N, C-alpha and C positions, 0 to 999 in steps of 0.2 A: 828474648824480651822479657822484662819483669813487669809486674803489675804496677799501676800508677796510683792506686787507691786501695785502702781497706774500707769496706762498707760493712758495718754491723747491722745485720738485718733483722735481728730479733733480740729479745732480752736475754736469751740463754747464755751466750758467750760472756756477756757483762756480768751476769749473776755468778756464773762458774768462776770467773776470774776474781770477782769480788769475794766469794767465799774462800778462795785460795789466797786472799790478800795479795793479789798479783795483777791488779788492773793495769798497772804501768807496762805490762808485757804487750799490750795493744800498741803502744808507742815504740817499742824496741825496733821494729823494722825501719823505722825513720821515714816512712811514707805517710801521706795524708790519711787520716782516719775520719770517716763519716758515720754519723748515727742519724737514723731517720726520726722525724717528729713522732711517728707512731711508736717507736721504741721508747722515746722519752715519755710519752703519754702512758704507755703500759707500765713503765717503771714507777711512775707517779701513782698510778691506780693500785699498785701492790706495795705501798709504802709501809705496810705492816711487817714486811720481810727485810731483815738487815742487809741482805744482798742487794736489794733494790735501792736502799738508801745509800749504801756505799757507792753503787754504780752512779747514781744521780750526783752525789758529791764529786766523784771523779770527773764526770762529764762537765759539771759546772766549773770545776777548777781549770779544765783544759779547753773549754769552749771558745771558739773563735781564734784558737792558737793551733794546737796539734789536732784538735777535734772540731769538726764542722758539722752543722746540722743540715739535713736534707729535708726540704719541705715537700711533703706528698699530698697534703690537704686531706688525708684519710681520717685523722682524729675528729674532724668536724662532721664527717658523715658516717662514723663508725656505727652508731645505732641503727641507722637506715640499712647499712650493709648487713648487719647481723639479722635484721628483720627479713631480709631476702636470702638468708643462708650464704652470705659471702663473708669469709673470714677477713677482718680488717687488716690484720697482720700480714696475711698472705697477699692481699691487694696492695698494701704499701710495698712489699718487696717486688711485686710485679712492676709497679710503677717505676721503682728505682732501676730495675734492669732495663726496662724499655727506654727510659730517659738516658741511661748510661750508653746503651747501644746506639741510640740515635745521635748522640753527641760525640761518640768516640770514633777514632779511625781504626784502620786494620792493625796498627801497632800498639793500641792501648787496650789494657786489660784491668779489670778490677778484681780484687779478692773479696768475695762475699762470704763473710763469716756468720754462720747461723747454727742453731741446734734444732731447727725444724727439719728433720731428715726427710719426711714425707714430701714436704714442699721442695726441698733442695733437689730430690731425685727427679722432679718434673719441671723445675724452674728455669733452667738455662736454655731458653730457646734462641737466644741472640748469639751465643757463641763467643761473647766478649768478657764473660766472668769466670773466674776461677772459684769453684765452690768448695768450701772447707768448714768442717765443724771444729769445735774447740780442741779436742784431743790432737788431731793432726796438726793444728796450728801450733800447739805447744811442742809437739814432737819435731816439727820443723825448726822451731827456735832452739831446741836442744841439739838437733844435728848440726846447727851452725855455731854452737858453743855459747849461746846467749843465756841458757839455763842448764842446770845439771840433772834435773829429775822431773820430767814432764809427768810421769805416772804418779809421782809423790804429790804433785800439785793437784791432780785430779782427785786422788784419795783425800787430801786435805779439804778440797772443796766440798766433796760428798759428806765428809765427817762434820764440817762446820755447818752445812745446810741442815743436816739432821739436828745438830745441837741448837740451831736457830729456830726449829720448829717447822721446817718444810717437810713434814711427813717423814717418809723413809728416805729422805734426800732428794736429790735432783735427777738421779738415775743416770748420770753421765758416765758411770763406770762400764756401761754396756757397749761393747765394741761394735755390736750389730747396728748401732745408730750412726756410726761414722761415715762421713763423706769426705773424700779428698779427690776432687775431679778438676783437671785442667780445662781451659776453654775449649769448646767444641771446634773453633776454627783454627786453633794452634795447640796441639797436645804437648809441645815442647816447652810451654811457658812455665817458668817457676813461679811459686806463689808470691815471693817477694825477694 
């Protein structure tokens, strides 16, 4: 059984693909792509970074067509959450997973793409989500013949992030951050 949705759970994958000039790769699998309201809000809040601006323009160009927004209501209460030491981004992802699990049946799975490794390692309590960071996503596209050089795209992203002033880059070349984990309730599920 394949996944039925791609859910972009944080800004990381969007920024990595933006700096690699490859945002369209999110649409390559040909399945619905969802972005949370919190991700959109975080991109807007970081509009000084070119990766954020490119990602927002991409979302806007494809919104309500290939890309759909998920309303979590987290942006409206983000300040309150921070005041009680709750990470709004993590809460947004939790709500998405919970909602997806409650509305899906045993044959439905979602591919949750994120670069928040710490959260991803503890996030999938439902068993209905395939957890994947950006590099494994690109490697999967490469293995299926959609792209020819996943590693080259990661290097391009890192180099362009540095050139754009994001410090020492986005740190996505560190393989220790990678997650590629099928759903707990069915380990045979392919990511897409």
